[in-house]
C-alpha positions as a Python dict, from the first residue, in 0.01 Angstrom:
ca = {
    (1, 'X'): (0, 0, 0),
    (2, 'X'): (214, 154, -274),
    (3, 'X'): (499, 382, -164),
    (4, 'X'): (363, 698, -323),
    (5, 'X'): (675, 906, -275),
    (6, 'X'): (896, 643, -434),
    (7, 'X'): (648, 619, -720),
    (8, 'X'): (654, 992, -807),
    (9, 'X'): (1032, 1014, -763),
    (10, 'X'): (1066, 784, -1065),
    (11, 'X'): (919, 1050, -1293),
    (12, 'X'): (1142, 1295, -1480),
    (13, 'X'): (856, 1543, -1516),
    (14, 'X'): (662, 1742, -1256),
    (15, 'X'): (438, 1477, -1099),
    (16, 'X'): (223, 1437, -791),
    (17, 'X'): (-26, 1184, -656),
    (18, 'X'): (-375, 1309, -578),
    (19, 'X'): (-644, 1140, -373),
    (20, 'X'): (-1018, 1201, -373),
    (21, 'X'): (-1233, 1105, -77),
    (22, 'X'): (-1485, 834, -166),
    (23, 'X'): (-1849, 915, -95),
    (24, 'X'): (-2177, 733, -130),
    (25, 'X'): (-2322, 1014, -342),
    (26, 'X'): (-2191, 1192, -653),
    (27, 'X'): (-2048, 1482, -457),
    (28, 'X'): (-1674, 1545, -472),
    (29, 'X'): (-1497, 1465, -146),
    (30, 'X'): (-1180, 1619, -8),
    (31, 'X'): (-894, 1628, -258),
    (32, 'X'): (-542, 1588, -122),
    (33, 'X'): (-194, 1606, -269),
    (34, 'X'): (-53, 1289, -116),
    (35, 'X'): (297, 1304, -260),
    (36, 'X'): (499, 1506, -509),
    (37, 'X'): (844, 1485, -663),
    (38, 'X'): (1102, 1755, -622),
    (39, 'X'): (1045, 1900, -970),
    (40, 'X'): (677, 1953, -892),
    (41, 'X'): (735, 2107, -550),
    (42, 'X'): (1003, 2349, -668),
    (43, 'X'): (787, 2462, -961),
    (44, 'X'): (480, 2521, -742),
    (45, 'X'): (672, 2705, -470),
    (46, 'X'): (884, 2917, -704),
    (47, 'X'): (816, 3291, -691),
    (48, 'X'): (836, 3458, -1034),
    (49, 'X'): (978, 3802, -1109),
    (50, 'X'): (636, 3962, -1048),
    (51, 'X'): (599, 3799, -707),
    (52, 'X'): (344, 3539, -821),
    (53, 'X'): (352, 3187, -681),
    (54, 'X'): (118, 2890, -731),
    (55, 'X'): (143, 2742, -378),
    (56, 'X'): (75, 2996, -105),
    (57, 'X'): (204, 2753, 163),
    (58, 'X'): (499, 2514, 184),
    (59, 'X'): (415, 2165, 65),
    (60, 'X'): (308, 1912, 331),
    (61, 'X'): (226, 1560, 195),
    (62, 'X'): (-134, 1452, 249),
    (63, 'X'): (-277, 1802, 287),
    (64, 'X'): (-588, 1925, 109),
    (65, 'X'): (-505, 2109, -212),
    (66, 'X'): (-698, 2407, -70),
    (67, 'X'): (-406, 2457, 170),
    (68, 'X'): (-207, 2579, -127),
    (69, 'X'): (-451, 2746, -363),
    (70, 'X'): (-801, 2882, -396),
    (71, 'X'): (-1082, 2632, -446),
    (72, 'X'): (-1088, 2548, -817),
    (73, 'X'): (-1396, 2376, -962),
    (74, 'X'): (-1223, 2274, -1286),
    (75, 'X'): (-938, 2109, -1098),
    (76, 'X'): (-1182, 1926, -871),
    (77, 'X'): (-1376, 1801, -1171),
    (78, 'X'): (-1058, 1667, -1334),
    (79, 'X'): (-965, 1484, -1013),
    (80, 'X'): (-1313, 1335, -972),
    (81, 'X'): (-1333, 1216, -1332),
    (82, 'X'): (-989, 1054, -1315),
    (83, 'X'): (-967, 912, -960),
    (84, 'X'): (-1332, 822, -894),
    (85, 'X'): (-1461, 751, -1246),
    (86, 'X'): (-1130, 604, -1366),
    (87, 'X'): (-1104, 814, -1682),
    (88, 'X'): (-769, 936, -1816),
    (89, 'X'): (-763, 1315, -1837),
    (90, 'X'): (-565, 1547, -2062),
    (91, 'X'): (-613, 1922, -2065),
    (92, 'X'): (-425, 2226, -2186),
    (93, 'X'): (-481, 2526, -1964),
    (94, 'X'): (-393, 2889, -2029),
    (95, 'X'): (-464, 3057, -1692),
    (96, 'X'): (-458, 3435, -1727),
    (97, 'X'): (-346, 3487, -1369),
    (98, 'X'): (-14, 3316, -1443),
    (99, 'X'): (251, 3384, -1707),
    (100, 'X'): (262, 3023, -1826),
    (101, 'X'): (48, 2751, -1981),
    (102, 'X'): (-8, 2406, -1828),
    (103, 'X'): (-23, 2085, -2028),
    (104, 'X'): (-154, 1827, -1780),
    (105, 'X'): (-203, 1451, -1785),
    (106, 'X'): (-389, 1252, -1521),
    (107, 'X'): (-412, 874, -1495),
    (108, 'X'): (-623, 668, -1250),
    (109, 'X'): (-425, 448, -1010),
    (110, 'X'): (-536, 107, -881),
    (111, 'X'): (-463, 152, -510),
    (112, 'X'): (-660, -52, -260),
    (113, 'X'): (-802, 202, -17),
    (114, 'X'): (-1164, 192, 110),
    (115, 'X'): (-1168, 566, 182),
    (116, 'X'): (-982, 723, -109),
    (117, 'X'): (-936, 694, -484),
    (118, 'X'): (-606, 796, -644),
    (119, 'X'): (-466, 937, -965),
    (120, 'X'): (-133, 1064, -1090),
    (121, 'X'): (-100, 1426, -1198),
    (122, 'X'): (179, 1516, -1438),
    (123, 'X'): (222, 1862, -1583),
    (124, 'X'): (441, 2046, -1828),
    (125, 'X'): (479, 2423, -1797),
    (126, 'X'): (550, 2638, -2103),
    (127, 'X'): (573, 3015, -2134),
    (128, 'X'): (439, 3014, -2490),
    (129, 'X'): (127, 2844, -2619),
    (130, 'X'): (191, 2494, -2750),
    (131, 'X'): (-19, 2437, -3062),
    (132, 'X'): (53, 2062, -3060),
    (133, 'X'): (-77, 2032, -2705),
    (134, 'X'): (-385, 2243, -2782),
    (135, 'X'): (-474, 2019, -3076),
    (136, 'X'): (-417, 1692, -2890),
    (137, 'X'): (-784, 1603, -2852),
    (138, 'X'): (-1004, 1300, -2904),
    (139, 'X'): (-1115, 1195, -3252),
    (140, 'X'): (-1478, 1251, -3154),
    (141, 'X'): (-1410, 1606, -3042),
    (142, 'X'): (-1194, 1673, -3348),
    (143, 'X'): (-1472, 1564, -3581),
    (144, 'X'): (-1737, 1780, -3415),
    (145, 'X'): (-1520, 2089, -3388),
    (146, 'X'): (-1393, 2047, -3745),
    (147, 'X'): (-1752, 2049, -3867),
    (148, 'X'): (-1810, 2367, -3669),
    (149, 'X'): (-1500, 2528, -3818),
    (150, 'X'): (-1592, 2432, -4175),
    (151, 'X'): (-1946, 2566, -4136),
    (152, 'X'): (-1827, 2898, -3996),
    (153, 'X'): (-1547, 2951, -4247),
    (154, 'X'): (-1753, 2866, -4555),
    (155, 'X'): (-2065, 3065, -4475),
    (156, 'X'): (-2183, 3383, -4643),
    (157, 'X'): (-2436, 3441, -4364),
    (158, 'X'): (-2256, 3416, -4030),
    (159, 'X'): (-2566, 3485, -3822),
    (160, 'X'): (-2767, 3201, -3977),
    (161, 'X'): (-2476, 2958, -3963),
    (162, 'X'): (-2392, 3051, -3604),
    (163, 'X'): (-2750, 2966, -3508),
    (164, 'X'): (-2704, 2621, -3666),
    (165, 'X'): (-2369, 2570, -3492),
    (166, 'X'): (-2504, 2668, -3149),
    (167, 'X'): (-2796, 2428, -3192),
    (168, 'X'): (-2548, 2153, -3288),
    (169, 'X'): (-2343, 2226, -2975),
    (170, 'X'): (-2656, 2230, -2759),
    (171, 'X'): (-2741, 1883, -2882),
    (172, 'X'): (-2383, 1758, -2828),
    (173, 'X'): (-2406, 1876, -2467),
    (174, 'X'): (-2766, 1758, -2433),
    (175, 'X'): (-2822, 2101, -2279),
    (176, 'X'): (-3145, 2288, -2221),
    (177, 'X'): (-2997, 2612, -2344),
    (178, 'X'): (-2687, 2729, -2526),
    (179, 'X'): (-2596, 3092, -2585),
    (180, 'X'): (-2335, 3325, -2733),
    (181, 'X'): (-2360, 3666, -2569),
    (182, 'X'): (-2155, 3968, -2676),
    (183, 'X'): (-2051, 4234, -2425),
    (184, 'X'): (-1906, 4583, -2438),
    (185, 'X'): (-1800, 4677, -2089),
    (186, 'X'): (-1696, 5027, -2200),
    (187, 'X'): (-2047, 5106, -2323),
    (188, 'X'): (-2208, 4888, -2054),
    (189, 'X'): (-2406, 4695, -2317),
    (190, 'X'): (-2477, 4333, -2402),
    (191, 'X'): (-2654, 4147, -2680),
    (192, 'X'): (-2735, 3790, -2778),
    (193, 'X'): (-2549, 3696, -3093),
    (194, 'X'): (-2697, 3345, -3110),
    (195, 'X'): (-2878, 3101, -2885),
    (196, 'X'): (-3055, 2765, -2897),
    (197, 'X'): (-3329, 2645, -2664),
    (198, 'X'): (-3446, 2289, -2605),
    (199, 'X'): (-3824, 2268, -2647),
    (200, 'X'): (-4024, 2225, -2325),
    (201, 'X'): (-3709, 2258, -2115),
    (202, 'X'): (-3849, 2508, -1868),
    (203, 'X'): (-3555, 2738, -1945),
    (204, 'X'): (-3604, 3083, -2099),
    (205, 'X'): (-3382, 3260, -2348),
    (206, 'X'): (-3205, 3559, -2198),
    (207, 'X'): (-3341, 3754, -2495),
    (208, 'X'): (-3659, 3780, -2287),
    (209, 'X'): (-3480, 3959, -2005),
    (210, 'X'): (-3405, 4277, -2199),
    (211, 'X'): (-3227, 4407, -1891),
    (212, 'X'): (-2932, 4643, -1912),
    (213, 'X'): (-2831, 4524, -1566),
    (214, 'X'): (-2747, 4181, -1707),
    (215, 'X'): (-2412, 4322, -1818),
    (216, 'X'): (-2328, 4355, -1448),
    (217, 'X'): (-2360, 3977, -1412),
    (218, 'X'): (-2132, 3935, -1713),
    (219, 'X'): (-1876, 4170, -1560),
    (220, 'X'): (-1880, 3966, -1239),
    (221, 'X'): (-1809, 3646, -1437),
    (222, 'X'): (-1459, 3775, -1512),
    (223, 'X'): (-1382, 3778, -1140),
    (224, 'X'): (-1549, 3441, -1082),
    (225, 'X'): (-1354, 3281, -1367),
    (226, 'X'): (-1038, 3421, -1206),
    (227, 'X'): (-830, 3378, -1520),
    (228, 'X'): (-966, 3033, -1609),
    (229, 'X'): (-1083, 2968, -1966),
    (230, 'X'): (-1375, 2756, -1846),
    (231, 'X'): (-1609, 2731, -1547),
    (232, 'X'): (-1808, 2413, -1501),
    (233, 'X'): (-2090, 2384, -1247),
    (234, 'X'): (-2227, 2030, -1222),
    (235, 'X'): (-2429, 2009, -899),
    (236, 'X'): (-2552, 2181, -585),
    (237, 'X'): (-2206, 2175, -427),
    (238, 'X'): (-2060, 2367, -720),
    (239, 'X'): (-2354, 2607, -709),
    (240, 'X'): (-2282, 2665, -341),
    (241, 'X'): (-1928, 2773, -433),
    (242, 'X'): (-2083, 3031, -667),
    (243, 'X'): (-2320, 3128, -385),
    (244, 'X'): (-2022, 3214, -166),
    (245, 'X'): (-1823, 3396, -435),
    (246, 'X'): (-2096, 3563, -640),
    (247, 'X'): (-2431, 3564, -456),
    (248, 'X'): (-2610, 3794, -702),
    (249, 'X'): (-2528, 3565, -995),
    (250, 'X'): (-2618, 3259, -786),
    (251, 'X'): (-2963, 3403, -720),
    (252, 'X'): (-3015, 3466, -1090),
    (253, 'X'): (-2913, 3108, -1173),
    (254, 'X'): (-3155, 2964, -918),
    (255, 'X'): (-3433, 3190, -1042),
    (256, 'X'): (-3366, 3069, -1399),
    (257, 'X'): (-3386, 2699, -1294),
    (258, 'X'): (-3021, 2639, -1378),
    (259, 'X'): (-2886, 2317, -1222),
    (260, 'X'): (-2563, 2289, -1421),
    (261, 'X'): (-2362, 2529, -1631),
    (262, 'X'): (-2046, 2542, -1840),
    (263, 'X'): (-1929, 2899, -1907),
    (264, 'X'): (-1642, 3015, -2127),
    (265, 'X'): (-1517, 3365, -2209),
    (266, 'X'): (-1490, 3447, -2580),
    (267, 'X'): (-1145, 3601, -2611),
    (268, 'X'): (-955, 3731, -2909),
    (269, 'X'): (-619, 3909, -2905),
    (270, 'X'): (-648, 3970, -2532),
    (271, 'X'): (-999, 4118, -2552),
    (272, 'X'): (-1313, 3965, -2405),
    (273, 'X'): (-1576, 3975, -2679),
    (274, 'X'): (-1843, 3805, -2473),
    (275, 'X'): (-1933, 3467, -2325),
    (276, 'X'): (-2041, 3123, -2444),
    (277, 'X'): (-2235, 2886, -2221),
    (278, 'X'): (-2460, 2583, -2194),
    (279, 'X'): (-2702, 2520, -1909),
    (280, 'X'): (-2849, 2198, -1768),
    (281, 'X'): (-2616, 1979, -1973),
    (282, 'X'): (-2534, 1608, -1950),
    (283, 'X'): (-2315, 1602, -1636),
    (284, 'X'): (-2214, 1239, -1695),
    (285, 'X'): (-2006, 1350, -1992),
    (286, 'X'): (-1823, 1651, -1852),
    (287, 'X'): (-1475, 1590, -1994),
    (288, 'X'): (-1598, 1554, -2351),
    (289, 'X'): (-1830, 1854, -2319),
    (290, 'X'): (-1556, 2070, -2173),
    (291, 'X'): (-1308, 1971, -2443),
    (292, 'X'): (-1562, 2034, -2719),
    (293, 'X'): (-1674, 2371, -2588),
    (294, 'X'): (-1323, 2498, -2515),
    (295, 'X'): (-1207, 2438, -2870),
    (296, 'X'): (-1536, 2551, -3022),
    (297, 'X'): (-1513, 2877, -2826),
    (298, 'X'): (-1173, 2942, -2984),
    (299, 'X'): (-1318, 2931, -3337),
    (300, 'X'): (-1643, 3105, -3245),
    (301, 'X'): (-1449, 3396, -3093),
    (302, 'X'): (-1228, 3420, -3402),
    (303, 'X'): (-1524, 3433, -3641),
    (304, 'X'): (-1709, 3690, -3429),
    (305, 'X'): (-1398, 3909, -3413),
    (306, 'X'): (-1368, 3899, -3793),
    (307, 'X'): (-1740, 3969, -3828),
    (308, 'X'): (-1716, 4270, -3597),
    (309, 'X'): (-1410, 4400, -3779),
    (310, 'X'): (-1586, 4381, -4117),
    (311, 'X'): (-1890, 4557, -3971),
    (312, 'X'): (-1667, 4832, -3833),
    (313, 'X'): (-1494, 4874, -4168),
    (314, 'X'): (-1830, 4887, -4345),
    (315, 'X'): (-1953, 5141, -4092),
    (316, 'X'): (-1642, 5354, -4136),
    (317, 'X'): (-1689, 5349, -4513),
    (318, 'X'): (-2056, 5445, -4492),
    (319, 'X'): (-2071, 5691, -4201),
    (320, 'X'): (-1965, 6052, -4175),
    (321, 'X'): (-1736, 6038, -3873),
    (322, 'X'): (-1775, 6405, -3782),
    (323, 'X'): (-2155, 6424, -3762),
    (324, 'X'): (-2244, 6058, -3701),
    (325, 'X'): (-2491, 6040, -3992),
    (326, 'X'): (-2449, 5832, -4308),
    (327, 'X'): (-2217, 5978, -4571),
    (328, 'X'): (-2266, 6064, -4939),
    (329, 'X'): (-2151, 5720, -5051),
    (330, 'X'): (-2428, 5564, -4842),
    (331, 'X'): (-2675, 5815, -4982),
    (332, 'X'): (-2584, 5719, -5339),
    (333, 'X'): (-2616, 5349, -5256),
    (334, 'X'): (-2955, 5411, -5098),
    (335, 'X'): (-3077, 5601, -5403),
    (336, 'X'): (-2965, 5311, -5621),
    (337, 'X'): (-3175, 5078, -5407),
    (338, 'X'): (-3476, 5301, -5474),
    (339, 'X'): (-3407, 5304, -5847),
    (340, 'X'): (-3370, 4925, -5856),
    (341, 'X'): (-3707, 4877, -5686),
    (342, 'X'): (-3551, 4732, -5369),
    (343, 'X'): (-3732, 4976, -5138),
    (344, 'X'): (-4105, 4936, -5078),
    (345, 'X'): (-4292, 5251, -4973),
    (346, 'X'): (-4630, 5418, -5010),
    (347, 'X'): (-4538, 5783, -4956),
    (348, 'X'): (-4209, 5967, -4989),
    (349, 'X'): (-4086, 6281, -4820),
    (350, 'X'): (-3751, 6444, -4908),
    (351, 'X'): (-3594, 6726, -4709),
    (352, 'X'): (-3272, 6900, -4808),
    (353, 'X'): (-3125, 7111, -4528),
    (354, 'X'): (-2825, 7333, -4606),
    (355, 'X'): (-2642, 7482, -4309),
    (356, 'X'): (-2636, 7860, -4323),
    (357, 'X'): (-2327, 8059, -4231),
    (358, 'X'): (-2072, 7780, -4206),
    (359, 'X'): (-1803, 7963, -4405),
    (360, 'X'): (-1801, 8279, -4186),
    (361, 'X'): (-1769, 8059, -3878),
    (362, 'X'): (-1475, 7872, -4032),
    (363, 'X'): (-1312, 8197, -4145),
    (364, 'X'): (-1362, 8396, -3825),
    (365, 'X'): (-1359, 8133, -3549),
    (366, 'X'): (-1164, 7846, -3702),
    (367, 'X'): (-1251, 7501, -3829),
    (368, 'X'): (-1300, 7357, -3479),
    (369, 'X'): (-1589, 7597, -3435),
    (370, 'X'): (-1716, 7503, -3782),
    (371, 'X'): (-1698, 7133, -3694),
    (372, 'X'): (-1897, 7197, -3378),
    (373, 'X'): (-2159, 7382, -3581),
    (374, 'X'): (-2191, 7081, -3814),
    (375, 'X'): (-2226, 6844, -3519),
    (376, 'X'): (-2492, 7065, -3362),
    (377, 'X'): (-2673, 7081, -3696),
    (378, 'X'): (-2682, 6703, -3734),
    (379, 'X'): (-2809, 6660, -3377),
    (380, 'X'): (-3088, 6912, -3438),
    (381, 'X'): (-3193, 6730, -3756),
    (382, 'X'): (-3194, 6389, -3587),
    (383, 'X'): (-3395, 6525, -3296),
    (384, 'X'): (-3648, 6699, -3520),
    (385, 'X'): (-3689, 6424, -3778),
    (386, 'X'): (-3677, 6123, -3549),
    (387, 'X'): (-3751, 5797, -3733),
    (388, 'X'): (-3617, 5918, -4069),
    (389, 'X'): (-3299, 5846, -4266),
    (390, 'X'): (-3015, 6099, -4244),
    (391, 'X'): (-2726, 6161, -4484),
    (392, 'X'): (-2456, 6423, -4513),
    (393, 'X'): (-2488, 6496, -4883),
    (394, 'X'): (-2202, 6746, -4899),
    (395, 'X'): (-1990, 6981, -4692),
    (396, 'X'): (-2278, 7167, -4523),
    (397, 'X'): (-2576, 6994, -4685),
    (398, 'X'): (-2792, 6718, -4534),
    (399, 'X'): (-3057, 6493, -4684),
    (400, 'X'): (-3349, 6344, -4491),
    (401, 'X'): (-3557, 6063, -4640),
    (402, 'X'): (-3897, 6005, -4477),
    (403, 'X'): (-4090, 5695, -4583),
    (404, 'X'): (-4460, 5640, -4516),
    (405, 'X'): (-4507, 5946, -4299),
    (406, 'X'): (-4797, 6184, -4339),
    (407, 'X'): (-4753, 6516, -4511),
    (408, 'X'): (-4896, 6697, -4210),
    (409, 'X'): (-4643, 6534, -3976),
    (410, 'X'): (-4348, 6626, -4196),
    (411, 'X'): (-4476, 6980, -4257),
    (412, 'X'): (-4497, 7027, -3880),
    (413, 'X'): (-4137, 6907, -3842),
    (414, 'X'): (-4018, 7135, -4121),
    (415, 'X'): (-4198, 7426, -3954),
    (416, 'X'): (-4028, 7344, -3624),
    (417, 'X'): (-3689, 7335, -3793),
    (418, 'X'): (-3754, 7671, -3963),
    (419, 'X'): (-3851, 7828, -3631),
    (420, 'X'): (-3534, 7700, -3465),
    (421, 'X'): (-3333, 7824, -3763),
    (422, 'X'): (-3454, 8180, -3697),
    (423, 'X'): (-3295, 8202, -3350),
    (424, 'X'): (-2989, 8434, -3372),
    (425, 'X'): (-2661, 8268, -3288),
    (426, 'X'): (-2805, 7919, -3324),
    (427, 'X'): (-2798, 7662, -3604),
    (428, 'X'): (-2968, 7795, -3916),
    (429, 'X'): (-3084, 7596, -4219),
    (430, 'X'): (-3204, 7667, -4569),
    (431, 'X'): (-3473, 7402, -4618),
    (432, 'X'): (-3625, 7238, -4923),
    (433, 'X'): (-3921, 7001, -4871),
    (434, 'X'): (-4098, 6782, -5127),
    (435, 'X'): (-4371, 6525, -5062),
    (436, 'X'): (-4537, 6265, -5284),
    (437, 'X'): (-4834, 6086, -5130),
    (438, 'X'): (-4816, 5819, -5402),
    (439, 'X'): (-4448, 5736, -5354),
    (440, 'X'): (-4315, 5859, -5685),
    (441, 'X'): (-3964, 5867, -5825),
    (442, 'X'): (-3688, 5951, -5579),
    (443, 'X'): (-3486, 6140, -5841),
    (444, 'X'): (-3777, 6374, -5905),
    (445, 'X'): (-3836, 6419, -5533),
    (446, 'X'): (-3469, 6499, -5466),
    (447, 'X'): (-3454, 6745, -5757),
    (448, 'X'): (-3764, 6933, -5643),
    (449, 'X'): (-3647, 6946, -5280),
    (450, 'X'): (-3304, 7065, -5390),
    (451, 'X'): (-3452, 7346, -5602),
    (452, 'X'): (-3670, 7461, -5311),
    (453, 'X'): (-3371, 7449, -5076),
    (454, 'X'): (-3169, 7680, -5301),
    (455, 'X'): (-3465, 7919, -5323),
    (456, 'X'): (-3473, 7927, -4944),
    (457, 'X'): (-3096, 7976, -4936),
    (458, 'X'): (-3130, 8280, -5166),
    (459, 'X'): (-3386, 8432, -4932),
    (460, 'X'): (-3143, 8380, -4641),
    (461, 'X'): (-2858, 8560, -4819),
    (462, 'X'): (-3090, 8839, -4923),
    (463, 'X'): (-3157, 8893, -4553),
    (464, 'X'): (-2793, 8841, -4442),
    (465, 'X'): (-2568, 8942, -4734),
    (466, 'X'): (-2259, 8945, -4511),
    (467, 'X'): (-2286, 8565, -4473),
    (468, 'X'): (-2288, 8500, -4846),
    (469, 'X'): (-2033, 8238, -4955),
    (470, 'X'): (-1741, 8366, -5153),
    (471, 'X'): (-1661, 8145, -5452),
}
């Protein structure tokens, strides 16, 4: 038999020899580090400035890798593919739990042993990401991911194109289901950005779940991933590992008829935007699927981050940040849509509501008190006119647009608002209401409502002359 130690000592890079126990089934047997050169051992046993170390025990040739580190499904899959299935393996790993990146190469070794299969494991450690190593992928993967990148970068409708891309990836993986889920752990919310389902697969879209608790599963994935950029579950043994580490998620996978899964976090600038996964995929092609999904996730995360940024900028430009309703610019754009015939409606209700007494509050109690009054006013309007459109038309003036609501319903809401406006010390409005059962012209409706609002404002100042605005 080959002298394994002598073999690895000939390498000028960090190298070890791994063995995988041969089995009669497709389960992964015990994986051992049979030999390692001095460069490899010193790197794995070195304690960094933060006290982190890869090997938790001193190296002993022939020991199971689990002597040194936590069970790692990705590592086991690499070893199985290389040693047992005789496939060369290259991967570039950016583990979050360490301060370095790993560029690894594995080659199958022809060693005559009835009980074990062998492979070499060579790694290069860098403390900055190596773009050349990240892009060193197969031509097949490059072609597929390039198509994905071109589609995403050239689209004017990201949502539609993302749906096409996710369906393409589902077919590449021969998966039953593929999904991009967005998460906001601060708000404890989740949403499906895009998914693709194989017909008659027996798998359901998570859109059907509509459960807020699903974000708890997503939060637990961070711990299960343990800094890895990919988790691959291929069989019952891998599922059993999940059972031990994350029983709640395991139960949900079993209930959803999931037999295999590849899960990747969508990360951008250190933030987790969500997750990307495929279920019940072709487990005979794991290396290619992993490589394709890892690189695809990089571009998908980038496009989603840009999409979210543009949405935030659009929201900031259209929303009044103090009150949380749409601003005057949005109101003008909406009116233009009406004038251009872009809005279809049968009846139109317009309510102008001008906040009474804002100036005395600002003058006597300060602008913080005035800002609170404006916030309270907007909340009262949104509560009273639920299901309508809200705009801050000016400093203390709000516009409500009510489409296809009955006159009686809106009159009742206006009456409620008037009654609440009569309570001393509370929010008070001057109100102008106009209704057209036949739809009508929005400019006419707004003009009439505005006139009626100013008439109501005059009545208010006649009753409370001390609150009259000074020009």
